NUFIKOL-687175 format. One line per 4 residues: number of its first residue (from 1); their letters; for each residue y, x, z of N, C-alpha, C, O, CB. Coordinates in steps of 0.02 Angstrom, whole numbers, plus 50000, padded with zeros to 5 digits. Each point is the difference from the previous one (the first is absolute). Glycine has a CB too. Layout:
BEGIN
NUM) a) Y X Z Y X Z Y X Z Y X Z Y X Z  ...
This chain:
BEGIN
1) mivt) 43290 50004 57175 49996 50053 49951 49986 50066 50036 50037 50019 50045 50042 49920 49876  49868 50094 50059 49982 50065 50028 50013 50053 49947 49981 49992 49942 49932 49956 50135  50120 50106 49944 50013 50056 49954 49972 50064 50031 49976 50000 50057 50129 49943 49899  49898 50110 50006 49975 50064 50026 50054 50035 50041 50060 49990 49991 49863 50020 49910
5) tqkl) 50053 50030 50145 50044 50043 50039 50042 50043 49954 50060 50010 50011 49858 49991 50084  50051 50025 49852 50034 50044 49954 50059 49966 49966 50052 50031 49989 49841 50029 49992  50099 49876 50001 50055 49964 49968 50059 49991 50048 50057 50004 49980 49860 49936 49947  50068 50047 50137 50054 49994 50048 50034 50067 50011 50061 50003 50009 49879 49902 50047
9) cnwf) 50022 50148 49944 50030 50067 50006 50049 50011 49942 50056 50023 50010 49841 50021 50048  50081 49939 49882 50044 50008 49942 50065 49961 50011 50054 50026 49988 49845 49989 49937  50095 49922 50097 50060 49960 50009 50047 50031 50052 50060 50006 49988 49874 49891 49982  50039 50123 50087 50043 50029 50053 50030 50067 49978 50059 50012 50015 49870 49932 50071
13) iths) 50034 50098 49879 50027 50063 49976 50055 49988 49949 50054 50029 50004 49835 50027 50016  50097 49901 49932 50050 49984 49947 50062 49969 50031 50056 50018 49982 49851 49965 49935  50084 49970 50128 50058 49968 50032 50040 50049 50042 50061 50000 49997 49876 49892 50004  50029 50150 50037 50036 50048 50042 50042 50047 49957 50056 50016 50018 49853 49978 50068
17) nsvg) 50063 50027 49857 50039 50042 49955 50059 49963 49969 50054 50029 49992 49841 50035 49983  50095 49872 50009 50054 49962 49968 50059 49988 50047 50057 49991 49977 49858 49955 49951  50072 50053 50137 50054 49989 50048 50022 50065 50034 50042 49999 50045 49915 49885 49974  50014 50172 49959 50021 50065 50026 49979 50013 50072 50035 50035 50036 50059 49958 49887
21) kpic) 49850 49979 50098 49974 50011 50068 49930 50029 49994 49951 49963 49995 50119 49942 50053  49925 50161 49953 49935 50032 49991 49947 49975 50049 50016 49979 50056 50043 50121 49901  49879 49903 50021 49944 49977 50041 49949 50056 50004 49992 50040 49954 50027 49839 50011  49947 50124 50092 49949 50052 50011 49932 49967 50012 49996 49940 50009 50092 50138 50040
25) piki) 49858 49961 49950 49933 49971 50009 49992 49958 50064 49969 49947 49997 49988 50150 49939  50069 49926 50119 49992 49962 50062 50037 49933 49995 49974 49948 50020 50015 50159 50045  50070 49895 49908 50039 49938 49995 49968 49950 49952 49998 49940 50014 50106 50126 50011  49871 49958 49919 49969 49953 49953 49937 49970 50030 49986 49941 49989 50060 50125 49914
29) nhlv) 49916 49973 50136 49941 49973 50034 50021 49942 50045 49969 49947 49998 49975 50166 49999  50107 49897 50043 50021 49947 50047 50031 49940 49964 49990 49943 50022 50028 50145 50064  50020 49923 49861 50030 49944 49964 49947 49956 49967 50005 49939 50002 50097 50130 49978  49848 49962 49990 49947 49961 49969 49960 49962 50053 49982 49943 49990 50010 50141 49915
33) iman) 49995 49949 50151 49965 49966 50055 50040 49941 50025 49973 49946 50010 49973 50162 50023  50119 49902 49978 50042 49945 50025 50003 49943 49950 49999 49941 50019 50069 50141 50047  49935 49934 49870 50000 49947 49949 49934 49961 50004 49999 49939 49997 50077 50130 49928  49869 49967 50081 49934 49968 50003 49995 49955 50062 49977 49943 49995 49973 50155 49944
37) wrhf) 50070 49928 50118 49995 49962 50062 50047 49939 50001 49980 49946 50020 49988 50159 50039  50094 49905 49918 50046 49943 49997 49975 49946 49952 50005 49940 50014 50091 50138 50012  49877 49944 49919 49972 49952 49952 49944 49960 50032 49996 49939 49992 50035 50137 49912  49926 49958 50132 49945 49965 50033 50026 49950 50051 49977 49943 50002 49949 50157 49982
41) lrhq) 50123 49919 50056 50026 49955 50052 50037 49941 49970 50002 49947 50031 50006 50150 50046  50021 49911 49864 50035 49944 49967 49953 49956 49959 50009 49939 49998 50092 50132 49998  49850 49959 49972 49959 49964 49950 49926 49997 50016 49961 49971 49963 50122 50063 49954  49897 49995 50139 49929 50004 50020 49956 50032 49947 49941 49984 49994 50077 49913 50074
45) sfli) 50011 50149 49894 49961 50040 49953 50032 50069 49995 50061 50008 50002 49902 49888 49933  49994 50154 50058 50026 50068 49993 50030 50009 49931 49980 49967 49952 49934 50076 50129  50134 50001 49915 50035 50014 49938 49962 50052 49958 50001 49997 49938 50108 49976 50118  49859 50074 49977 49966 50054 49964 49924 49994 50006 49974 49965 50043 50125 50109 49976
49) neav) 49867 49962 49938 49927 49997 49996 49967 50055 50041 49942 50017 49987 50069 49933 49901  50024 50077 50161 49974 50056 50039 50013 49986 50074 50053 49975 50019 49968 50106 49886  49931 49936 50137 50009 49990 50072 50041 50057 50030 49991 50058 49983 49900 49880 50022  50154 50044 50039 50037 50049 50040 49951 50023 50054 49966 49960 50031 50149 49986 49946
53) evwe) 49883 50120 50034 49953 50027 50048 50036 50027 50062 50058 50022 49997 49865 50006 49910  50041 49970 50149 50023 50029 50062 49983 50075 49998 49942 50018 49999 50043 49872 50066  50066 50151 49935 49990 50072 50006 50033 50021 50065 50038 49962 50030 49959 50057 49843  49990 50041 50148 50023 50023 50066 50075 49993 50010 50022 49978 50053 49883 50100 49947
57) ngpv) 50134 49939 49949 50073 50000 50008 50034 49936 49974 50061 49996 50002 49934 50126 49989  49966 49830 49986 50030 49938 49977 49960 49969 49944 49947 50025 49980 50164 50019 50053  49914 49900 49940 49966 49967 49945 50009 50039 49935 50053 50028 49987 49964 49860 50070  49930 50113 49904 50001 50038 49937 49966 49960 49945 49950 49967 50011 50049 50142 50054
61) lpti) 50030 49896 49876 49968 49976 49939 49968 50061 49967 50036 50044 49977 50046 49858 50007  49851 50100 50014 49967 50060 49973 50023 50020 49930 50004 50060 49985 49899 49908 50084  50111 49984 49889 50023 50016 49932 50064 50042 50002 50007 50049 49964 49942 49845 49994  50097 50087 50085 50064 50037 50006 49986 50068 50031 50027 50051 49978 50039 49842 50033
65) fhey) 49893 50109 50041 49984 50064 50032 49972 50049 49948 50023 50057 49996 49955 49884 50114  49972 50037 49852 49968 50045 49952 50047 50020 49943 49995 50056 49974 49896 49892 50055  50154 50007 49952 50048 50017 49947 50047 50056 50021 50019 50042 49960 49975 49839 50000  50026 50119 50104 50052 50046 50023 49976 50050 50053 50042 50034 50030 50039 49877 49945
69) kndp) 49854 50095 50036 49975 50043 50054 50018 50074 49991 50001 50037 50049 49906 49882 49965  50105 50103 49925 50018 50070 49989 50075 50012 49999 50023 50057 49992 49872 49955 49944  50144 49935 50072 50073 50006 50002 50024 50000 50072 49968 49970 50043 50042 49971 49845  50046 50091 50126 50028 49995 50067 50016 49926 50015 50025 49965 49956 50024 50153 50036
73) pfsv) 49937 49858 50070 50008 49929 50015 50071 49972 49992 50009 49940 49991 49897 50075 50086  50144 50029 49926 50069 49976 49994 50032 50022 49934 50061 49998 49993 49948 50005 50132  49950 50018 49828 50026 50020 49934 50020 49939 49960 49970 49947 50007 49958 50156 49994  50122 49905 49958 50025 49945 49959 49951 49988 49942 49979 50046 49966 50141 49981 50065
77) iehp) 49863 49909 49959 49959 49981 49943 50048 49984 49943 50038 49951 50003 49867 50002 50070  50094 50088 49876 50049 49994 49947 49984 49946 49949 50045 49969 49971 49978 50150 50044  49912 49868 49974 49980 49949 49951 49928 49979 50015 49963 50038 50031 50116 50010 49881  49902 49892 50066 49931 49978 50010 49951 50046 49963 50017 50029 49948 50023 49853 50065
81) srrq) 49901 50125 50015 49950 50041 49966 49967 49959 49944 50012 49940 49994 49966 50125 50113  49983 49968 49853 49965 49965 49945 49950 49950 50027 49979 49955 49963 50037 50146 49965  49964 49906 50135 49953 49952 50030 50036 49940 50031 49968 49957 50030 49954 50138 49993  50143 49902 49970 50040 49946 50029 50035 49959 49945 50058 50012 49986 49959 50057 50119
85) pele) 49947 49885 49864 50029 49961 49945 50053 49951 50026 50004 49984 50059 49889 50027 49877  50147 49965 50018 50051 49950 50017 49966 49933 50012 49944 49987 49976 50142 50074 49955  49948 49896 50107 49978 49931 50006 50004 49967 49931 50045 50015 49961 49994 49979 50161  49914 49963 49863 50002 49962 49938 50060 49953 50004 50022 49982 50055 49851 50025 49930
89) peel) 50155 49972 49958 50060 49957 50001 49992 49938 50043 50047 49981 50036 49978 50060 49851  49917 49925 50111 49991 49940 50041 49995 50018 50074 50023 49962 50043 49919 49982 49861  50029 50113 50112 49997 50023 50069 50070 50016 50026 50018 49982 50055 49866 50064 49926  50154 49989 49977 50068 50019 50018 50042 49937 50013 50037 49997 50049 49953 50109 49884
93) aale) 50006 49846 50023 50038 49938 50008 49982 49965 50065 50044 49973 50034 49963 50016 49841  49929 50010 50141 49978 49965 50061 50015 50038 50064 50014 49970 50052 49896 49979 49880  50088 50118 50064 50004 50040 50062 50066 50034 50013 50014 50017 50058 49868 50000 49927  50159 49993 49965 50061 50039 50011 50045 49972 50054 50026 50039 50040 49967 49995 49841
97) pfll) 50019 49900 50123 50043 49975 50054 49971 50019 50069 50038 50019 50045 49999 49886 49881  49898 50089 50083 49969 50019 50063 50006 50075 50013 50015 50020 50056 49905 49884 49931  50068 50137 49962 50005 50073 50008 50072 50021 50016 50010 50047 50039 49893 49967 49883  50146 49953 50048 50070 50015 50016 50015 49981 50073 50038 50035 50034 49994 49946 49846
101) yiwd) 49939 49964 50143 50006 49979 50070 49972 50055 50046 50032 50018 50050 49960 49860 49916  49949 50147 50018 49969 50054 50040 50045 50062 49999 50011 50032 50051 49873 49923 49924  50140 50062 49966 50044 50058 49993 50062 49992 50044 50019 50045 50036 49939 49973 49846  50073 49923 50113 50061 49988 50039 49987 50003 50076 50042 50023 50038 50001 49907 49868
105) lfak) 49899 50047 50115 49983 50002 50072 49984 50070 50025 50021 50018 50055 49936 49867 49933  50006 50153 49974 49970 50061 50027 50022 50066 49969 49989 50052 50031 49918 49877 49995  50122 50072 49916 50016 50064 49967 50054 50038 50038 50007 50061 49991 49962 49888 49900  50069 50017 50150 50053 50034 50037 49973 50045 50055 50036 50043 50026 50039 49861 49950
109) ytpq) 49861 50087 50042 49970 50040 50053 49972 50065 49974 49978 50005 49942 49996 49890 50119  50026 50156 49982 49970 50064 49982 49924 49993 50002 49974 49952 50029 50126 50111 50017  49865 49984 49924 49926 49998 50004 49976 50000 50073 49952 49966 50017 50042 50094 49873  50040 49978 50153 49980 50003 50070 50011 49932 50035 49958 49979 50040 50071 50143 49962
113) qlsr) 50026 49845 49982 50012 49934 50030 49949 49949 49975 49975 49959 50039 50147 50068 49969  49861 49975 49928 49950 49954 49973 49932 50013 50034 49963 49953 50015 50099 50042 49875  49923 50068 50121 49937 50017 50034 49999 49972 50071 49949 49974 50022 50043 50130 49909  50064 49901 50104 50004 49972 50068 49993 49924 49999 49968 49971 50045 50106 50124 49990
117) inta) 49954 49871 49916 49993 49928 49993 49926 49982 49989 49974 49954 50032 50143 50036 49920  49850 50047 50004 49931 49984 49982 49948 50024 50051 49941 49985 49993 50095 50021 49890  49987 50031 50168 49953 50022 50053 50022 49975 50069 49976 50023 50051 49997 50078 49880  50073 49852 50070 50024 49972 50063 49941 49967 50038 49950 49984 49969 50166 49997 49981
121) plsp) 49891 50009 50115 49945 49972 50040 49972 49934 49975 49940 49987 50008 50111 50070 50086  49989 49900 49875 49975 49936 49976 49984 50000 49925 49983 49948 49972 50083 49997 50118  49940 50112 49878 49990 50003 49927 49927 49986 49982 49955 50009 50042 50138 50074 49949  49894 49895 49948 49931 49991 49978 49958 50064 50007 49941 49996 50016 50100 49917 49904
125) waia) 49990 50145 50069 49966 50064 50010 49977 50007 50072 49942 50017 50013 50127 50035 49896  49975 49934 50139 49982 50006 50071 49948 49949 50020 49955 50014 50039 50160 50030 49985  49891 49896 49950 49951 49947 50015 49931 50019 49973 49950 49994 50035 50142 49919 49961  49906 50112 49943 49936 50021 49971 49971 50058 50038 49939 50004 50011 50099 49957 49876
129) qgkn) 50003 50085 50134 49978 50058 50037 49971 49979 50068 49952 50029 50023 50135 50041 49919  49943 49880 50089 49978 49977 50066 49935 49961 49998 49966 49995 50051 50151 50003 49982  49867 49974 49910 49939 49958 49996 49937 50041 49993 49945 49975 50013 50125 49936 49936  49936 50150 50029 49941 50041 49988 50009 50068 50034 50055 50025 50006 49924 49915 49884
133) atis) 49966 50089 50130 50003 50064 50033 50020 50056 49951 50028 50051 50021 49885 49910 50060  50073 50029 49856 50016 50052 49951 50064 49983 49963 50017 49941 49992 49860 50084 49996  50157 50026 49989 50060 49988 49960 49994 50030 49930 50049 50004 49963 50018 49995 50142  49872 50022 49878 49993 50035 49937 49992 49954 49940 49945 49976 49985 50004 50117 50079
137) hqai) 50105 49895 49904 50001 49968 49934 49972 49929 49997 49976 49980 49947 50015 50134 50009  50013 49850 50098 49980 49929 49997 50056 49960 49969 50059 50019 50003 49866 49994 50098  50058 49931 49869 50050 49958 49966 50039 49959 50051 49973 49978 50051 49954 50016 49848  50137 49996 50087 50041 49953 50037 49991 49934 49964 50016 49994 49941 50070 50095 50099
141) tdeh) 49888 49861 49995 49978 49938 49969 50050 49944 50009 50051 50007 50035 49832 50028 49984  50102 49909 49949 50042 49940 50009 49999 49978 50074 50051 49975 50024 49925 49989 49857  49969 50046 50153 49997 49983 50071 50050 50040 50041 50033 49973 50045 49846 49999 49941  50128 50092 49999 50049 50042 50034 50072 49977 49986 50042 49999 50045 49878 50097 49948
145) lley) 50093 49884 49946 50067 49976 49982 50015 49934 50033 50056 49989 50023 49936 50071 49868  49959 49896 50112 50011 49936 50034 50011 50009 50075 50041 49965 50030 49889 49978 49882  50034 50103 50118 50011 50014 50071 50069 50029 50011 50033 49983 50049 49844 50037 49966  50145 50023 49941 50068 50028 50002 50052 49944 49996 50048 49998 50038 49910 50109 49909
149) dral) 50032 49849 50005 50046 49943 49990 50003 49957 50063 50054 49980 50022 49921 50020 49854  49968 49984 50153 49998 49960 50062 50035 50036 50057 50037 49969 50039 49854 49979 49924  50098 50117 50042 50030 50039 50055 50076 50000 49995 50035 49999 50050 49863 50074 49954  50128 49927 49934 50073 50000 49991 50032 49933 50018 50056 49997 50025 49929 50087 49886
153) fd) 49979 49862 50076 50031 49934 50007 49973 49957 50056 50022 49943 50008 49997 50063 49874  49935 50020 50157 49975 49962 50058 50038 50018 50063 49987 49973 50054 49900 50022 49895
């Protein structure tokens, strides 16, 4: 099942508010990326319909960047925007256990810690960056994720 980045943003924003743990643009970017990457490594398919890109300071989902580019990066997101619809009931039923798993694993980290995780030397971001001379907005692919997975377990 593939969903939009915007729907996952809605879920993470709504969930963070329901548990009283505010979320900011940087953190939501990393949580959606981690959900997408974990989903790929478990199911060999991406969760979202958007490629994560290699940017100078780390992996970025352009949709999230453009949604929040005029907001301070550590500002609290109080509610989903009108461009961030809810997951459909069947999507929610299928994905919520997985999204709760991602939340439980990673929501405890600060945005800075999540950024360090996603830019570590063996991260898909670092692998993609090392394969090409340029780092400007190239996609992090399934090949990069598989190389990351092999590097962790070989």
